[in-house]
Backbone as a ProteinNet text record, in pm:
[ID]
protein_1_A
[PRIMARY]
MIHHGPTHGSPPREYLQSVDLALVLTLMLRDSGSLTISSAAESLGVAQSTVHRSMSMLVYRGFATKSESRKYLPGPALSSSSLVPGVGAELINATADHLTAMAAESSETANLQVLASNKSHFIYSVEGTQNVRVSSRQGQIMPAAENAGGLSMLSELSPGELRGLYPTMTDADFDELRRTLQRTRKRGFAYNNGLYEHDVSAVGTVLKNELGDTLGAVTIAIPTQRFRNVHRASADVLMRHAVDLNRRLAKFRPPPMPGMG
[TERTIARY]
78	3.7	95.7	52.5	128.7	85.7	187	164.5	229.2	139.2	199.7	81.3	92.9	-4	-129.2	-215	-334.7	-428.9	-489.1	-593	-720.7	-830.8	-956.6	-1021.3	-1018.4	-1077.3	-990.1	-1051.9	-970.4	-962.6	-872.2	-865.8	-986.5	-1034.4	-1151.1	-1120.3	-1213.9	-1199.3	-1131.8	-1171.3	-1108.7	-1009.1	-902.7	-801	-725.3	-715.7	-650.2	-524.4	-406.9	-284.5	-257.8	-291.6	-265.5	-344.8	-471.2	-553.6	-503.3	-461.1	-411.6	-286.4	-199.5	-74.5	-106.4	-201.8	-235.5	-294.7	-368.8	-426.4	-318	-226.8	-120.3	-31.6	-6.1	79.8	8.6	-122.7	-202.6	-183.4	-190	-176.8	-37.1	62.2	201.1	229.3	164.7	182.2	107.9	-1.8	-78.9	-1.3	63.3	131.1	275.3	346.3	485	508	413.3	422.5	497.8	577.3	655.5	705	723.9	765.2	863.1	959.7	1024.8	991	999.9	978.2	1061.3	1191.4	1278.5	1255.2	1224.2	1197.7	1071.2	967.8	837	859.2	930.1	945.8	1023.9	1129.4	1205	1113.8	1027	943.6	841.1	790.6	686.1	734.7	861	921.7	863.7	849.4	796.4	887.6	885.1	973.3	940.9	1041.3	1019.4	927.6	936.4	845.2	696.4	669.7	525.9	482.6	571.3	528.8	512.2	601.9	587.9	455.3	407.3	276.4	164.9	166.6	56.7	69.8	191.3	202.1	158.9	177.5	132	-19.4	-90.6	-227.1	-283.3	-198.2	-241.4	-222.4	-120.5	-108.4	-214.8	-257.2	-366.9	-487.4	-526.3	-649.1	-631	-520.1	-505.4	-468	-428.5	-393	-246.3	-169.1	-20.4	13.7	119.2	189.4	333	405.2	543.8	619.1	713.9	779.8	907	968.1	1084.3	1202.7	1204.4	1311.4	1278	1172.6	1129.5	1070.5	1044.8	961.5	805.6	729	584.8	529.4	444.4	384	231.3	161.3	15.6	-50.9	-141.4	-216.4	-340	-407.5	-521.6	-639.1	-639.2	-748.5	-726	-599.9	-577	-582.8	-611.6	-616.5	-730.5	-711.2	-823.1	-901.9	-847.7	-934.5	-956.9	-1075.4	-1106.2	-1181.1	-1168.7	-1238.1	-1373.5	-1471.4	-1599.7	-1591.6	-1645.8	-1635.7	-1669.9	-1582.2	-1601.5	-1536.7	-1498.1	-1429.5	-1298.3	-1274.8	-1157.9	-1162.1	-1281.2	-1284.3	-1292.2	-1358.3	-1361.9	-1223.4	-1154.2	-1018.9	-930.2	-933.6	-850.1	-873.6	-1000	-1027.4	-977.4	-976.8	-932.1	-781.8	-710	-564.4	-483.6	-545.6	-472.6	-380	-419.1	-330.7	-203.5	-220.4	-115.1	-13.5	-65.5	21.8	98.5	34.8	102.2	215.5	188.7	298.3	406	372.1	476.2	571.4	510.6	585	682.6	629.4	710.6	819.9	789.3	894.8	1003.9	966	1063	1132.7	1059.3	1104	1085.8	1017	980.7	843.5	803.3	664.8	577.3	467.9	389.3	264.4	222.3	107.8	4.4	-116.2	-219.4	-266.9	-280.6	-317	-436.5	-502.8	-607	-577	-625.1	-611.6	-731.5	-724.1	-836.3	-781.7	-826.2	-773	-617.1	-538.8	-401.2	-332.5	-403	-349	-360.8	-261	-256.9	-291.3	-390.4	-435.4	-384.4	-310.1	-273.5	-379.4	-441.2	-559.4	-530	-410.4	-374.7	-227.2	-169.6	-28.9	15.3	115.7	168.4	317.9	367.7	503.7	598.9	715.2	819.9	882	975.7	1019.9	1166.9	1224.6	1353.5	1356.8	1458	1464.7	1453.6	1519.1	1506.1	1419.6	1296.6	1195.5	1113.6	1045	947	825.2	777.4	658.6	536.8	420.6	290.5	262.4	218.7	171.7	20.4	-47.5	-194.7	-252.8	-343.7	-409.2	-336.9	-217.1	-143.4	-189	-177.5	-215.8	-96.6	-58.6	64.4	36.5	110.9	93.5	120.4	28.1	53	177.8	223.3	343.2	465.5	457.4	582.4	589	507.1	531.5	497.2	558.6	558.4	417.5	334.1	195.9	118.2	134	68.6	118.4	246.5	307.1	251.7	239.1	190.2	40.5	-33.5	-175.8	-189.5	-108.7	-122.5	-68.4	12.9	58.6	-44.9	-152.2	-274.7	-360.8	-342.2	-427.5	-384.6	-485.7	-454	-393.2	-326.5	-268	-369	-489	-586.9	-646.2	-653.6	-695	-589.9	-462.8	-347.7	-344.7	-355.4	-357.9	-468.7	-580.1	-692.9	-662.8	-570.5	-523.7	-419.4	-358.6	-244.1	-256.4	-371.3	-390.5	-293.3	-225.1	-135.4	5.2	32.6	169	229.6	357.5	414.9	428.5	439.6	449.9	580.1	683.4	811.6	797.3	741.8	722.9	631	519.7	419.9	483.6	563.5	632.1	724.4	793.5	884.2	804.9	684.2	608.8	563.8	514.8	477.3	595.7	716.5	830.9	855	834.1	841.7	733.6	611.4	502.7	516.9	584.8	605.2	711.9	816.9	909	843.2	754.3	685.6	602.6	533.4	454.2	541.4	647	742	798.8	835.2	901	798.6	669.1	568.1	554	641.7	628.3	711.4	678.4	738	839.9	937.6	1035.6	1005.6	1026.8	1033.4	1159.4	1258.7	1384.9	1395.1	1323.3	1330.1	1253.4	1147.3	1084.2	1007.9	933.5	847.9	917.7	980.7	1057.9	1190.1	1298.7	1428.8	1472.5	1428.1	1482.5	1380	1275.7	1188	1177.6	1201.3	1196.7	1094	1060.4	955.6	958.1	905.1	864.5	715.6	644.5	501.5	444	331.4	262.4	110.3	49.6	-93.6	-170.3	-286	-384.2	-494.4	-531.8	-627.4	-725	-845.6	-938.4	-934.9	-1022.7	-1012.9	-1042.4	-1106.9	-1141	-1033.4	-935.8	-826.4	-855	-963.2	-983.7	-875.9	-831.7	-740.5	-810.8	-774.9	-830.3	-758.9	-626.6	-540.3	-398.5	-317.3	-173.8	-122.3	-20.5	53.5	195.9	259.2	389.2	471.2	599.3	691.6	785.2	771.8	837.3	974	1083.5	1217.7	1294.3	1363.4	1450.6	1548.5	1563.3	1657.2	1792.2	1836	1975.5	2006.6	1903.7	1932.5	1855.8	1794.3	1713.1	1781	1905.2	1986.7	2013.7	2035.9	2070.1	1958.3	1837.5	1721.3	1615.3	1619.2	1503	1469.3	1566.4	1537.2	1468	1516.7	1445	1302.2	1290.6	1159.8	1063.8	1120.1	1040.1	992.6	1075.8	1033.5	918.3	932.2	823.2	693.3	708.7	587	524.8	596.2	533.6	478.6	535.7	483.7	344.2	335	205.8	107.4	151.4	61.4	-13.5	59.3	5.2	-110.5	-89.4	-192.8	-311.3	-273.9	-375.1	-466.6	-412.1	-493.4	-581.7	-534.1	-622.9	-730.7	-707.9	-807.1	-908.8	-868.1	-943.2	-1014.6	-1005.9	-1057.1	-1198.2	-1287.2	-1423.2	-1462.9	-1359.5	-1376.5	-1404.1	-1503.5	-1536	-1510.3	-1433.4	-1395.5	-1523.3	-1539.9	-1646.4	-1605.3	-1704.2	-1670.5	-1578.4	-1476.4	-1384	-1391.4	-1387.2	-1387.9	-1272.4	-1307.4	-1199.9	-1168.5	-1239	-1208.9	-1333	-1444.5	-1564.4	-1558.4
-120.8	2.2	121.6	226.5	353.4	448.2	491.9	598.4	725.8	824.9	952.8	1062.4	1147.1	1244.5	1185.4	1266.6	1218.9	1132.8	1039.2	952.4	982.7	930.4	955.9	815	778.3	644.3	524.9	409.9	284.4	272.2	190.7	158.1	84.2	101.2	24.2	-118.5	-194.9	-348.2	-382.8	-323.5	-353.4	-247.3	-238.6	-142	-163.2	-57.7	-73.9	11.9	-58	30.3	118.3	78.2	152.7	283.1	272.6	391.1	482.7	428.1	504.2	577.8	515.8	565.4	689.1	682.8	783.8	909.2	883	984	1047.2	974	1037	1124	1076.7	1153.1	1282.8	1281	1398.5	1501.5	1456.8	1541.8	1598.9	1515.8	1555.5	1670.5	1648.3	1746.2	1883.4	1869	1992.6	2069.1	1987.6	2060.8	2099.2	2030.7	2068.1	2151	2140.5	2218	2143.9	2055.6	1970.5	1842.2	1739.4	1610.6	1550.7	1470.3	1381.9	1244.2	1158.6	1010.6	956.7	994.9	935	984.4	1115.8	1174.9	1112.1	1094.9	1045.9	895.8	824.2	673.7	665.6	751.4	738.2	784.7	880.7	928.4	829.1	762.2	657.1	527.8	493	359	263.1	308.7	207.2	228.6	132.9	135.4	251.8	300.9	417.9	374.3	253.8	196.6	216.4	194.8	191.4	342.3	433.2	570.6	616.5	576.4	625.8	584.6	464	421.2	500.7	526.7	609.7	758.6	808.7	946.6	967	861.4	860.8	873.3	808.1	816.1	956.9	1011.9	1148.8	1251.7	1228.5	1321.9	1297.1	1174.8	1146.2	1202.4	1220.4	1275	1423.7	1481.6	1628.4	1663.2	1570.5	1604.1	1643.1	1619	1643.4	1676	1758.4	1778.3	1753.1	1726.1	1691.4	1806.9	1866.3	1979.9	1947.2	2043.6	2024.5	1966.7	1982.9	1937.4	1802.2	1740.1	1600.2	1601.4	1706.8	1720.7	1719.3	1673.1	1670.6	1788.4	1865.1	1983	1959.2	2035.2	2017	2045.2	1969.4	1987.5	2070.5	2100	2190.4	2134.2	2001.6	1946.3	1978.8	2029.4	2057.9	2201.8	2291.5	2428.7	2472.7	2579.2	2633.6	2734.7	2776.1	2859.2	2798.3	2773.6	2705.5	2788.1	2770.6	2840.8	2786.3	2876.6	2830.3	2759	2636.3	2569.1	2655.7	2649	2728.7	2861.9	2913.2	3042.8	3027.8	3121.1	3126.5	3075.2	3008.3	2950.5	3051.8	3156.6	3266.3	3333.8	3347.7	3411.9	3318.8	3190.4	3087.6	3108.3	3107.5	3121.5	3253.6	3355.1	3485.3	3490.6	3417.4	3430.6	3307.9	3199.3	3074.1	3084.3	3166.2	3172.6	3261.1	3358.9	3440.9	3357.9	3271.4	3193.7	3092.6	3032.7	2947.7	3025.7	3150.2	3219.8	3266.3	3293.1	3326.8	3206.8	3095.4	2978.6	2947.4	2968.6	2940.1	3039.1	3173.3	3276.8	3275.4	3233.7	3238.6	3099.4	2997.6	2860.6	2808.3	2895.1	2856.2	2838.7	2792	2759.4	2883.6	2900.1	3015.8	2980	3057.2	3024	3141.5	3100.6	3201.2	3172.9	3281.8	3262.2	3356.3	3324.3	3407.8	3409.2	3513.2	3530.6	3498	3414	3392.5	3401.9	3502.8	3536.4	3564.6	3492.5	3512.1	3398.5	3332.2	3214.5	3249.4	3196.8	3214.7	3070.8	3069.1	2950.9	2947.8	2841.8	2825.3	2758.1	2824.4	2771.5	2725.8	2766	2728.2	2729.2	2637.1	2635.2	2576.3	2635.4	2588.1	2558.3	2444.3	2411.5	2461.9	2501.1	2548.3	2430.7	2465.5	2360.6	2322.1	2375.3	2331.9	2186.8	2120.9	1989.4	1982.9	2075.4	2101.9	2216.6	2192.8	2305.3	2294.5	2390.3	2387	2314.1	2215.2	2141.6	2221.6	2172.5	2245.1	2271.2	2395	2433.6	2425.3	2384.5	2390.1	2303.6	2361.3	2295.4	2325.4	2379.6	2409.4	2533.4	2543.3	2659.6	2683.6	2812.5	2860.5	2984	3010.3	3140.8	3254.5	3347.5	3456.5	3535	3552.8	3632.1	3556.2	3431.3	3355.5	3309.7	3380.7	3353.1	3477.2	3492.3	3614.1	3668.4	3572.6	3612.9	3664.4	3586.7	3633.9	3769.2	3788.8	3922.9	4037.8	4006.2	4108.3	4152.6	4046.5	4074.3	4141.1	4099.8	4169.1	4319.1	4344.2	4479.8	4581.8	4531.2	4613.8	4644.6	4591	4598.5	4729.7	4786.3	4896.3	4830.9	4918.2	4864.8	4795.7	4859.6	4793.2	4650.9	4648.5	4519.2	4413.1	4463.1	4370.3	4318.1	4405.3	4368.9	4274.1	4289	4199.1	4055.7	4035.8	3903.3	3844.3	3932.8	3886	3945	3917.7	3979	3938.6	3829.5	3783.1	3812.7	3864.5	3892.5	4002.6	3985.7	4095.7	4227.4	4334.2	4467	4468.8	4411	4416.5	4341.6	4224.9	4139	4200.2	4273.5	4334.7	4452.7	4518.7	4640.5	4590.1	4474.5	4420.6	4375.1	4315.3	4270.1	4390.5	4497.4	4618.2	4678.1	4675.3	4725.8	4643.9	4514.3	4423.5	4458.6	4484	4511.1	4646.2	4749.8	4875.5	4867.1	4780.7	4764.6	4691.2	4602.2	4539.6	4642.5	4727.8	4826.7	4916.8	4969	5059.2	4984.9	4854.4	4780	4743.8	4720	4672.9	4519.4	4449.3	4303.9	4257.4	4138.1	4081.9	3974	3964.3	3864.1	3754.1	3629.5	3525.7	3450.5	3469.6	3404.5	3281.5	3175.9	3059.5	3080.8	3160.8	3191.2	3072.1	2999.9	2885.9	2756.3	2734.9	2619.4	2673.6	2634.5	2697.4	2665.9	2562.6	2552.7	2597.3	2672	2730.8	2885.2	2962.6	3105.8	3151.5	3283.1	3334.6	3480.6	3529.5	3679	3679.7	3769.1	3771.7	3916.3	3933.6	4071	4045.1	4150.7	4151.5	4181.6	4125.1	4146.5	4230.3	4343.6	4430.8	4476.2	4512.2	4562.7	4716.9	4773	4921	4998.1	4938.6	4998.3	4982.9	4903.2	4881.3	4768.8	4685.3	4571.4	4468.4	4391.6	4285.6	4155.8	4109.3	3991.3	3863.4	3871	3756.6	3804.7	3707.7	3733.7	3628	3670.6	3579.2	3576.2	3454.6	3443	3355.5	3369.5	3277	3222.4	3090.4	3010.4	2952.2	2966.3	2934	2857.4	2744.9	2678.6	2781.6	2776.4	2873.8	2878.1	2754.8	2747.6	2832.2	2869.6	2956.1	3097.2	3115.9	3231.8	3358.6	3364.7	3491.8	3528.7	3419	3449	3487.8	3442.9	3459.4	3543	3588.4	3651.5	3790.5	3865.1	3985.1	3962	3860.9	3834.3	3785.7	3700	3643.2	3759.2	3850.7	3970.6	4050.7	4065.4	4146.7	4070	3938.8	3863.5	3877.9	3867.5	3875.8	4012.1	4115.7	4254	4281.9	4235.9	4269.6	4198.8	4076.2	4011.4	4061.8	4107.6	4166.8	4296.4	4376	4491.5	4455.3	4348	4309	4238.2	4168.1	4097.1	4200.1	4298.1	4398	4475.7	4500.4	4552.1	4466.8	4338.9	4236.6	4222.9	4245.3	4216.1	4346	4443.9	4578.5	4578.6	4499.5	4495.3	4375.2	4289.2	4167.7	4214.5	4151.3	4180.5	4061.9	4077.2	3954.5	3906.2	3773.2	3715	3739.4	3726.1	3739.2	3618.5	3640.7	3548.9	3532.8	3398.1	3381.9	3452.3	3500.3	3568.5	3700.5	3758.9	3893.7	3982.8	3938.4	4017.8	4094.6
-7.6	2.5	4	-84.4	-96	22.1	85.4	198	153.2	125.4	95.5	115.3	214.2	246.6	321.5	358.5	443.6	372.6	450	399.4	487.3	447.4	518	548.4	661.4	692.4	660.3	668.5	633.7	491.7	440.3	291.6	257.4	133.4	83.8	75.3	79.1	81.5	-47.1	-159	-287.9	-325.2	-249.4	-265.7	-396.7	-482.5	-613	-605.4	-601	-585	-702.9	-826.7	-948.2	-942.9	-893.8	-884.7	-776.4	-661.3	-554.7	-593.8	-673.7	-717.6	-804.3	-895.1	-984.2	-909.4	-807.3	-727.9	-638.1	-591.1	-512.8	-597.9	-718.7	-815.4	-851.5	-859.7	-887.1	-773	-647.9	-528.5	-529.9	-556.9	-559.7	-658.4	-779.2	-886.1	-846	-780.6	-732.8	-623.5	-541.5	-422.9	-453.2	-541.4	-572.3	-691.4	-783.4	-908.5	-1022.4	-992.6	-1088.6	-1025.4	-1112.1	-1068.1	-1170	-1128.3	-1231.8	-1186.1	-1288.1	-1261.9	-1158	-1156.2	-1055.8	-918.4	-903.4	-770.4	-711.7	-795.9	-753.3	-709.3	-795.8	-756.9	-628.4	-609.9	-473.6	-361.8	-378.5	-269	-230.1	-332.2	-297.1	-280.6	-303.7	-290.3	-389.4	-514.7	-616.2	-741.4	-838.3	-957.6	-1041	-1112.5	-1200.9	-1320.2	-1362.1	-1472	-1421	-1294.8	-1243.6	-1243.9	-1197.4	-1194.7	-1336.5	-1429.6	-1570.2	-1625.5	-1605.6	-1655.9	-1605.7	-1477.1	-1415.7	-1462	-1479.8	-1522.8	-1663.4	-1741.9	-1884	-1896.7	-1793	-1795.4	-1745.6	-1656.9	-1623.2	-1726.1	-1806.5	-1926.4	-2029.5	-2047.2	-2138.1	-2102.2	-1965.8	-1919.1	-1876	-1908.7	-1879.8	-1740.4	-1655.1	-1527.5	-1506.4	-1616.6	-1617.7	-1754.6	-1776.2	-1898.4	-1883.7	-1992.6	-1985.2	-2048.4	-1981.3	-2015.4	-2103	-2159.8	-2243	-2161.8	-2029.1	-1951.2	-1896.7	-1942.2	-1895.2	-1757.4	-1706.5	-1581.2	-1619.4	-1524.4	-1537.2	-1457.9	-1523.1	-1468.3	-1453.8	-1369.4	-1359.1	-1488.2	-1529.4	-1658.2	-1644.7	-1752.2	-1749.6	-1654.4	-1641.9	-1553.8	-1403.7	-1372.7	-1231.1	-1202.2	-1315.4	-1293.1	-1212.5	-1126.1	-1050.5	-1129.7	-1252.7	-1333.3	-1471.8	-1502.5	-1625.6	-1721.8	-1843	-1946.4	-1976.2	-2010.4	-2050.7	-2187.1	-2197.9	-2324.9	-2444.2	-2550.7	-2662.1	-2669.9	-2546.1	-2541.6	-2621.7	-2704.3	-2780.1	-2916	-2954.5	-3087.3	-3193	-3183.3	-3272.6	-3287.7	-3181.5	-3171.6	-3254.8	-3224.5	-3303.2	-3460.7	-3493.3	-3633.3	-3698	-3609.7	-3670.2	-3672.7	-3597.4	-3585.7	-3645.7	-3675.3	-3698.7	-3815.6	-3925	-4037.4	-4012.1	-3930	-3885.9	-3798.7	-3706.6	-3628.5	-3710.1	-3818.6	-3911	-3968.4	-4020.2	-4084.9	-3987	-3866.5	-3763.6	-3744.1	-3731.3	-3706.8	-3828.7	-3949.2	-4066.3	-4088.8	-4052	-4077.9	-3966.8	-3845.8	-3736.6	-3722.9	-3778.8	-3749.9	-3613.6	-3528.8	-3390.8	-3360.9	-3247.7	-3225.6	-3183.8	-3255.4	-3229.4	-3143.9	-3048.7	-2960.5	-2954.1	-2924.2	-2897.2	-2743.6	-2664.6	-2531.5	-2491.3	-2394.2	-2329.7	-2176.6	-2113.3	-1973	-1899.4	-1790.4	-1700.6	-1561.2	-1492.2	-1348	-1373.2	-1289.3	-1302.4	-1379.4	-1467.8	-1533.1	-1684.3	-1754.2	-1903.7	-1962.7	-2048.2	-2111.3	-2258.3	-2291.8	-2432	-2510.1	-2600.6	-2676.4	-2820.9	-2872.3	-3007.3	-3018.2	-3092.2	-3101.3	-3239.3	-3306.9	-3422.4	-3415.2	-3415.7	-3389.4	-3500.1	-3454	-3554.1	-3629.5	-3716.5	-3813.3	-3779.9	-3664.5	-3617.6	-3570.9	-3584.5	-3529	-3378.7	-3312.4	-3170.7	-3153.6	-3103.7	-3100.4	-2974	-2942.1	-2826.2	-2875.3	-2803.6	-2852.6	-2838	-2895.1	-2884.2	-2731.8	-2711	-2579.3	-2566.3	-2672.5	-2668.8	-2552.3	-2476.4	-2358.1	-2226.4	-2235.6	-2104.2	-2038.4	-1915.6	-1834.4	-1738	-1740.6	-1672.5	-1587.3	-1486.9	-1412.3	-1514.7	-1520.5	-1630.6	-1599.9	-1474.8	-1453.1	-1485	-1540.8	-1564.4	-1706.3	-1804.2	-1935.9	-2018	-2139.9	-2218.3	-2246.2	-2294.9	-2327.1	-2206.6	-2095.7	-1970.2	-1929.8	-1930.8	-1892.6	-1985.6	-2108.8	-2203.3	-2174.4	-2138	-2095.9	-1966	-1869.1	-1735.5	-1744.4	-1841.6	-1856.2	-1890.4	-1936.8	-1972.3	-1854.2	-1741.6	-1621.6	-1548.8	-1478.3	-1382.3	-1256.7	-1173.6	-1050.4	-966.5	-955.8	-875.2	-929.5	-1064.3	-1111.3	-1098.7	-1111.5	-1093.6	-950.1	-853.2	-709.8	-682.3	-747.4	-726	-769.6	-866.9	-900.8	-818.9	-741.4	-655.2	-515.4	-444.5	-319.4	-205.4	-219.7	-111.6	-149.2	-264	-295.3	-213.4	-169.8	-82.8	-161.9	-90.7	-149.9	-237.9	-194.6	-262.5	-399.1	-392.5	-512.6	-596.5	-548.2	-640	-706.5	-640.4	-708.6	-821	-781.9	-896.7	-1015.8	-993.3	-1099.7	-1182	-1110.4	-1182.1	-1267.5	-1220.7	-1295.3	-1417.2	-1407.4	-1522.5	-1622.7	-1573.4	-1670.4	-1731.3	-1658.4	-1714.3	-1821.3	-1808.6	-1912	-2039.8	-2009	-2124.4	-2196.6	-2130.2	-2203	-2288.3	-2240.2	-2303.3	-2426.7	-2410.8	-2516.2	-2628.8	-2580.1	-2669.7	-2676.4	-2615	-2605	-2473.5	-2444.3	-2312.5	-2348	-2260.3	-2254.7	-2157.7	-2182.6	-2084.5	-2109.6	-2026.6	-2045.9	-1935.3	-1966.8	-1891.3	-1756.6	-1742.4	-1615.4	-1556.5	-1645.1	-1587.9	-1612.1	-1725.1	-1755.2	-1801.9	-1739.3	-1757.4	-1899.9	-1965.1	-2110.2	-2217.1	-2179.7	-2270.4	-2252.3	-2356	-2340.7	-2451.9	-2450.4	-2542.9	-2553	-2663	-2669.2	-2699.1	-2648.4	-2666.1	-2657.2	-2721.8	-2721.7	-2714	-2668.1	-2648.2	-2775.1	-2788.6	-2896.2	-2836	-2913.2	-2864	-2981	-2948.9	-3048.6	-3055	-3139.5	-3160.9	-3031.1	-2930.1	-2802.1	-2698.2	-2735.8	-2634.8	-2548.3	-2571	-2490.4	-2524.6	-2414.7	-2431.4	-2477.5	-2591.5	-2648.1	-2622.2	-2609.2	-2589.7	-2611.2	-2638.8	-2667.8	-2759.7	-2841.8	-2933.3	-2876.6	-2891.5	-2847.6	-2950	-2941.1	-3020.8	-2915.6	-2900.5	-2796.2	-2855.6	-2783.1	-2841.1	-2731.2	-2767.8	-2670.9	-2617	-2483.2	-2415	-2471.9	-2508.9	-2553.4	-2675.5	-2756.3	-2871	-2865.3	-2744.9	-2732.4	-2757.5	-2702.6	-2702.3	-2862.7	-2934.3	-3073.4	-3167.6	-3141.5	-3230.8	-3179.8	-3052.7	-2991.5	-3059.6	-3107.2	-3175.4	-3313.3	-3382.5	-3518.5	-3486.3	-3387	-3352.5	-3315.9	-3232.6	-3189.5	-3307	-3408.7	-3527.4	-3595.7	-3612.3	-3675.9	-3596.2	-3461.4	-3370.2	-3391.3	-3384.8	-3383.4	-3525.5	-3626.7	-3764.9	-3773.2	-3726.4	-3732.7	-3635.6	-3520.2	-3429.8	-3481.2	-3555.6	-3619.3	-3705.4	-3791.1	-3886.4	-3809.9	-3700.8	-3626.8	-3551.1	-3493	-3420.4	-3514.1	-3642.7	-3738.8	-3775.8	-3799.5	-3830.4	-3710.2	-3584.4	-3468.1	-3415.4	-3495.9	-3447.7	-3409.3	-3465.9	-3432.6	-3339.3	-3310.6	-3227.7	-3080	-3017.7	-2875.2	-2792.4	-2689.7	-2601.6	-2525.9	-2512.4	-2428.8	-2281.7	-2191.7	-2047.9	-2007.7	-1930.9	-1887.1	-1732.9	-1682.9	-1541.2	-1474.5	-1361.1	-1286	-1322.4	-1430.8	-1480.3	-1473.7	-1409.9	-1401.3	-1273.3
[MASK]
+++++++++++++++++++++++++++++++++++++++++++++++++++++++++++++++++++++++++++++++++++++++++++++++++++++++++++++++++++++++++++++++++++++++++++++++++++++++++++++++++++++++++++++++++++++++++++++++++++++++++++++++++++++++++++++++++++++++++++++++++++++++++++++++++++++

């Protein structure tokens, strides 16, 4: 029997160790934010192959995602902020051809994101053509303050709106976040140099309609090992397409999003 974390009552008569393992791994992902197969196996006292089988099922059902560094991260099914079904479909239709072009021109992976509360949802992704590239982000959910698209969308919020998303953040950390967002606004796009996953970096910018409403963000994700050499060219591609996209989306009106009302 696997022992990790609190239990409630006696084990069921038909105790299923494989089910228990999957549930425990889900709780570990939720609490720690990331796991490796080896660390989970050592912590639970089971074989790595056993953990791998269970983790593969969690990925399949959206409770985990595998990062570029072979770590497992919480998947969309574990997010505390979820999107209304269908939200983003019109935005995807309006931007998909530009994302395809961005990926082709930069040879890197292009993404479309929307903001819900303080989380950034990746709703569409086109992989780049490089042999070593960032894989599709579609379906992933990340802290908005730790990725380029999220930062670009947060930069459009007022100080009061921003504080509402981070009520427990210390004043010092909040001021530092505001400085980062101020630099993003001045530059016109955001940098993420390995903030959430150390081997994935990106540039991103916000999408807005004619009224200045934030509709989402587009990003170009790049393996950190070559980010320094290509981020300027990627940013040029990003901003050129963002101008055309904002013109195309001028009459687009964002649907209500959870956590933003």
